[in-house]
C-alpha positions as CSV (number, residue, x, y, z in Angstrom):
1,M,-20.3,-15.8,-7.1
2,E,-22.6,-18.8,-7.1
3,D,-21.5,-20.0,-3.7
4,I,-21.6,-16.6,-2.0
5,K,-24.7,-16.3,0.2
6,R,-24.3,-12.7,1.1
7,K,-25.5,-10.0,-1.3
8,G,-22.9,-7.5,-0.1
9,A,-23.3,-3.9,0.9
10,R,-24.1,-1.2,-1.7
11,S,-21.5,1.2,-0.4
12,A,-18.3,0.8,1.7
13,K,-19.7,2.6,4.7
14,D,-22.5,0.0,4.9
15,I,-20.2,-3.0,5.2
16,P,-20.5,-4.4,8.7
17,A,-17.3,-4.1,10.8
18,S,-17.4,-7.9,11.4
19,V,-17.6,-8.6,7.7
20,L,-14.7,-6.2,6.9
21,E,-12.6,-7.9,9.6
22,Q,-13.2,-11.3,8.1
23,L,-12.4,-10.0,4.7
24,N,-9.1,-8.5,5.9
25,K,-8.3,-11.8,7.7
26,G,-8.9,-13.8,4.5
27,E,-11.6,-15.8,6.2
28,I,-14.4,-15.1,3.6
29,E,-14.7,-14.0,0.0
30,T,-15.9,-10.6,-1.2
31,A,-19.6,-10.7,-2.2
32,N,-19.5,-7.8,-4.7
33,L,-17.2,-5.1,-6.2
34,V,-17.9,-2.8,-3.3
35,E,-16.4,-5.3,-0.8
36,W,-13.6,-6.1,-3.2
37,L,-12.6,-2.5,-3.3
38,A,-12.9,-2.1,0.4
39,V,-10.5,-4.9,1.4
40,N,-7.3,-3.5,3.0
41,Q,-4.8,-5.4,0.9
42,T,-1.8,-4.7,3.1
43,T,-3.7,-5.8,6.2
44,L,-4.7,-9.0,4.4
45,L,-1.2,-9.6,3.2
46,G,0.2,-9.2,6.8
47,N,-2.4,-11.7,8.0
48,L,-1.5,-14.2,5.2
49,L,2.2,-14.0,5.9
50,K,1.8,-14.1,9.7
51,E,-0.4,-17.2,9.5
52,S,2.0,-19.0,7.1
53,N,5.1,-18.0,9.2
54,R,6.5,-15.8,6.4
55,I,6.2,-12.4,8.0
56,Q,9.8,-11.6,6.8
57,Y,8.3,-11.2,3.3
58,L,6.1,-8.3,4.4
59,E,8.4,-5.3,4.6
60,P,10.0,-5.6,1.1
61,I,6.5,-5.8,-0.4
62,L,5.3,-2.8,1.6
63,T,8.3,-0.9,0.4
64,D,7.4,-1.7,-3.2
65,I,3.8,-0.5,-2.5
66,R,5.1,2.8,-1.0
67,N,7.3,3.3,-4.1
68,L,4.4,3.1,-6.5
69,K,3.8,6.3,-8.5
70,K,0.1,5.7,-8.4
71,Q,-1.5,3.6,-5.7
72,T,-4.8,2.0,-6.9
73,V,-6.5,-1.2,-6.0
74,N,-5.2,-2.8,-9.2
75,T,-1.6,-1.5,-8.9
76,I,-1.4,-2.7,-5.3
77,N,-2.9,-6.0,-6.3
78,E,-0.3,-6.5,-8.9
79,T,2.6,-5.3,-6.7
80,I,1.7,-7.8,-3.9
81,G,1.5,-10.7,-6.4
82,T,4.8,-9.7,-8.0
83,G,6.4,-9.2,-4.6
84,I,5.3,-12.6,-3.3
85,L,6.7,-14.2,-6.5
86,T,10.0,-12.5,-5.9
87,E,10.1,-13.6,-2.3
88,S,9.2,-17.2,-3.3
89,I,12.1,-17.3,-5.7
90,L,14.6,-15.7,-3.3
91,N,13.6,-18.1,-0.6
92,N,13.1,-21.2,-2.8
93,D,9.5,-21.3,-1.4
94,S,7.0,-22.7,-3.8
95,D,4.7,-23.7,-0.9
96,I,3.5,-20.1,-0.4
97,L,2.3,-20.2,-4.0
98,S,0.3,-23.4,-3.3
99,I,-1.3,-21.8,-0.3
100,M,-2.4,-18.8,-2.3
101,A,-3.7,-20.8,-5.3
102,R,-6.4,-22.4,-3.2
103,H,-6.9,-19.7,-0.5
104,K,-10.3,-19.0,0.8
105,S,-9.9,-15.3,0.0
106,D,-10.6,-14.3,-3.6
107,V,-8.2,-11.3,-3.2
108,V,-5.3,-13.7,-2.3
109,R,-6.2,-15.8,-5.4
110,C,-6.0,-12.6,-7.4
111,W,-2.5,-12.0,-6.1
112,F,-1.7,-15.6,-7.2
113,A,-2.7,-14.7,-10.7
114,Y,0.2,-12.2,-10.9
115,T,2.7,-14.8,-9.6
116,I,1.9,-16.6,-12.9
117,G,1.8,-13.6,-15.2
118,K,5.0,-12.0,-13.8
119,N,7.0,-15.3,-13.8
120,Q,9.7,-14.6,-16.5
121,E,10.7,-18.3,-16.5
122,L,7.4,-19.3,-18.1
123,K,6.6,-19.3,-21.8
124,I,3.1,-18.3,-23.0
125,K,1.9,-21.9,-23.3
126,A,2.8,-22.6,-19.7
127,I,1.4,-19.3,-18.5
128,L,-2.0,-20.1,-20.1
129,K,-2.0,-23.7,-18.9
130,E,-1.3,-22.5,-15.3
131,M,-3.9,-19.8,-15.5
132,Q,-6.7,-21.9,-16.8
133,F,-8.0,-23.0,-13.4
134,L,-8.2,-19.4,-12.2
135,S,-10.0,-18.4,-15.4
136,A,-12.7,-20.9,-14.2
137,D,-12.7,-19.6,-10.6
138,K,-16.2,-19.3,-9.1
139,H,-15.5,-15.8,-8.1
140,F,-16.0,-12.9,-10.5
141,G,-13.0,-10.9,-9.3
142,V,-10.5,-13.8,-9.7
143,R,-11.8,-14.4,-13.2
144,E,-11.2,-10.8,-14.2
145,I,-7.7,-10.6,-12.7
146,S,-6.8,-13.9,-14.3
147,W,-6.8,-12.3,-17.8
148,L,-5.6,-8.8,-16.6
149,A,-2.5,-10.5,-15.0
150,I,-1.4,-12.0,-18.3
151,R,-2.7,-9.4,-20.8
152,S,0.9,-8.2,-21.6
153,N,2.0,-11.8,-22.1
154,I,-0.8,-12.4,-24.6
155,I,0.0,-9.1,-26.5
156,N,3.7,-10.1,-26.7
157,N,2.8,-13.6,-28.0
158,L,-0.4,-12.8,-29.8
159,E,-0.6,-15.3,-32.6
160,E,0.4,-18.3,-30.4
161,S,-2.0,-17.1,-27.7
162,L,-4.9,-17.0,-30.2
163,E,-4.1,-20.6,-31.3
164,I,-4.1,-21.8,-27.7
165,L,-7.2,-19.9,-26.8
166,L,-9.1,-21.3,-29.8
167,E,-8.9,-24.7,-28.0
168,W,-10.4,-23.1,-24.9
169,T,-13.6,-22.2,-26.9
170,F,-14.5,-25.9,-26.9
171,S,-14.4,-26.2,-23.1
172,E,-17.5,-27.3,-21.2
173,D,-16.9,-24.5,-18.7
174,E,-18.4,-21.2,-19.8
175,N,-15.8,-19.3,-17.8
176,I,-13.0,-20.8,-19.7
177,R,-14.7,-20.2,-23.1
178,R,-15.3,-16.5,-22.0
179,F,-11.7,-16.1,-21.2
180,A,-10.7,-16.6,-24.8
181,T,-12.6,-13.5,-25.9
182,E,-12.3,-11.4,-22.7
183,A,-8.5,-11.7,-22.6
184,T,-8.1,-10.7,-26.2
185,R,-10.6,-7.8,-26.5
186,P,-8.9,-5.2,-28.7
187,R,-9.7,-2.5,-26.2
188,G,-10.9,-4.1,-23.0
189,V,-11.5,-2.4,-19.7
190,W,-8.7,-1.0,-17.4
191,C,-6.0,-2.5,-19.6
192,E,-3.6,-2.0,-22.4
193,H,-5.1,-2.1,-25.9
194,I,-4.1,-4.8,-28.3
195,Q,-3.1,-2.6,-31.2
196,K,-2.7,-5.4,-33.7
197,L,-6.3,-6.7,-33.1
198,K,-7.6,-3.1,-33.4
199,Q,-6.2,-3.0,-36.9
200,E,-6.4,-6.7,-37.8
201,P,-9.4,-8.3,-35.9
202,E,-9.3,-11.0,-38.6
203,L,-6.6,-12.7,-36.5
204,A,-9.1,-13.7,-34.0
205,L,-11.8,-14.9,-36.5
206,K,-11.6,-18.6,-35.6
207,I,-12.3,-17.8,-31.9
208,L,-15.1,-15.5,-32.8
209,N,-16.7,-18.0,-35.2
210,S,-16.4,-20.8,-32.6
211,L,-18.4,-18.7,-30.1
212,K,-20.9,-17.0,-32.3
213,S,-23.9,-19.1,-31.0
214,D,-22.6,-19.9,-27.5
215,P,-25.4,-20.8,-25.2
216,S,-24.0,-18.8,-22.3
217,K,-25.1,-15.2,-22.0
218,Y,-21.8,-14.6,-20.1
219,V,-19.9,-15.6,-23.2
220,Q,-22.3,-13.9,-25.6
221,D,-21.7,-10.6,-23.8
222,S,-18.0,-11.0,-24.1
223,V,-18.1,-11.8,-27.8
224,G,-20.4,-8.8,-28.4
225,N,-18.1,-6.6,-26.5
226,W,-15.1,-7.9,-28.4
227,L,-16.7,-7.0,-31.7
228,N,-17.9,-3.6,-30.4
229,D,-14.3,-2.9,-29.5
230,A,-13.2,-3.8,-33.0
231,S,-16.0,-1.7,-34.5
232,K,-14.3,1.5,-33.3
233,T,-11.3,0.9,-35.6
234,R,-12.6,-1.6,-38.1
235,P,-16.3,-1.1,-38.6
236,D,-16.1,-2.7,-42.0
237,F,-14.9,-6.0,-40.5
238,V,-17.6,-6.0,-37.8
239,K,-20.5,-5.1,-40.2
240,D,-19.4,-7.8,-42.7
241,L,-19.0,-10.5,-40.1
242,C,-22.4,-9.7,-38.5
243,E,-24.1,-9.8,-41.9
244,K,-22.5,-13.2,-42.6
245,W,-23.5,-14.5,-39.2
246,E,-27.1,-13.3,-39.6
247,K,-27.4,-15.3,-42.8
248,Q,-25.6,-18.4,-41.7
249,S,-26.6,-18.6,-38.0
250,P,-29.8,-16.7,-37.2
251,T,-30.1,-18.2,-33.7
252,K,-31.3,-16.0,-30.8
253,E,-27.8,-16.3,-29.3
254,T,-26.1,-15.0,-32.5
255,L,-28.7,-12.3,-33.0
256,Y,-28.1,-11.1,-29.4
257,I,-24.3,-11.0,-30.0
258,I,-24.8,-9.0,-33.3
259,K,-27.0,-6.5,-31.5
260,K,-24.2,-5.9,-28.9
261,A,-21.5,-5.9,-31.6
262,L,-23.2,-3.1,-33.6
263,R,-24.2,-0.8,-30.8
264,T,-21.5,1.8,-31.5
265,I,-21.9,1.6,-35.2
266,K,-25.6,2.2,-35.0
267,K,-25.4,5.2,-32.6
């Protein structure tokens, strides 16, 4: 959000018509969650495909959207990304993916995340490698969708994913470091739970230890939330780890994480 000058409206009805038009044309990024939710994704899709001379891709994707059992912002987002991946494969058209990857619209970049996550030709190592630049995107929405789009891939390849993401904790970019914990939260938000980490949070211990004194509040919040998730099924693990950290690393950063981690236990 750093480059976004607009604060954004507090409710959808307060979004100026001119701003909504620009959002639906893909000319500007959303400034907050209210705008992100207000974007008409099918209109934006039509504009993207029209401008890139691929309007023939539109109807099959719209059909997929109409066939959804439950139409939400997230299910439509995923369906469009998956649909464009399908069309790109059927038409041997990798150029559309390149257009999306660097598109001005954050919503289009969110769709692109699903073209990575839903690509069955890619192994988890390649998926994470291709997703890393989106995990560092300047826009909050793209960063969230980047891990949501590959959550199932991580669950299905958990131990290998944890090994790869451990390396991410040493990145200079706080967004990449944060991805390592946010993508692997045992419970998470709006996503499938990782049952193995709910029962065996020790599997992620190297990642947690690596970030226990991270200077970024963005990362600290994620680590604290990760441990709070784990505390609901393994309070013993979280209490023991926090006690250990408090003795070994009593920095203000670690103490902040501990406070967030123990908030459910201490209720």
